[in-house]
C-alpha positions in Angstrom: -12.4 -4.7 -7.1 -11.2 -6.2 -3.9 -7.6 -6.6 -2.7 -6.1 -10.1 -3.4 -3.2 -11.4 -1.4 -2.0 -13.0 -4.6 -1.2 -9.5 -5.9 0.5 -7.9 -2.8 2.5 -4.6 -2.6 6.2 -5.1 -3.3 8.9 -3.5 -1.1 11.1 -1.5 -3.4 13.6 -0.1 -0.9 14.5 0.2 2.7 15.1 3.8 3.7 18.0 4.9 6.0 15.6 6.1 8.7 13.8 2.8 9.0 10.9 3.5 6.6 10.4 1.4 3.5 9.2 2.3 0.0 6.4 0.1 -1.4 4.8 -0.2 -4.9 1.4 -1.6 -5.7 -0.2 -2.0 -9.1 -3.9 -2.6 -9.4 -7.0 -1.7 -11.4 -8.4 -0.2 -8.3 -8.3 3.6 -8.0 -6.0 5.2 -5.5 -8.9 6.3 -3.3 -10.0 2.6 -3.0 -6.5 1.4 -2.2 -6.1 4.1 0.5 -9.3 3.1 2.3 -9.0 1.6 5.8 -8.1 -2.1 5.8 -7.8 -2.4 2.0 -4.5 -4.2 2.3 -5.7 -7.0 4.6 -2.3 -8.7 5.1 -0.3 -5.5 6.0 1.2 -7.0 9.2 2.3 -10.1 7.4 4.0 -8.0 4.7 5.7 -5.9 7.2 4.1 -2.5 6.4 4.8 0.1 9.1 3.4 3.5 9.9 5.4 6.1 7.9 6.3 3.8 5.0 6.0 5.4 1.6 3.6 3.8 -0.8 3.4 4.2 -4.6 0.0 3.3 -6.0 -0.2 2.6 -9.8 -3.7 2.5 -11.3 -3.6 0.2 -14.3 -6.8 1.7 -15.7 -5.3 5.1 -16.1 -1.8 6.5 -16.6 -1.8 7.7 -13.0 0.4 7.0 -10.0 -0.3 8.3 -6.5 2.1 8.6 -3.6 0.7 7.8 -0.1 2.0 7.2 3.4 1.0 4.3 5.6 -0.9 6.0 8.5 -2.1 2.9 10.4 -1.4 -0.8 10.5 -3.7 -3.2 12.5 -4.5 -6.9 12.5 -7.3 -6.0 10.0 -5.1 -4.2 7.5 -3.6 -0.9 6.8 -4.7 2.7 6.0 -2.9 5.0 3.6 -3.2 8.8 3.5 
């Protein structure tokens, strides 16, 4: 399944050291979501390197914690 800007990640909190905490719920597996440029509108959303990212896979009872490792005009990468 591909990312859709109609189902974007949602900022949950702003950390005291400038990082944010985001949550994203999708049928895509965490490995897919973590791939380079999966979140195509990362700059528009305000994702920053070092932000924490909670990925909830709606097909399984599984959540994965990741960190934003890159943000470009093409999207973001999570590790």
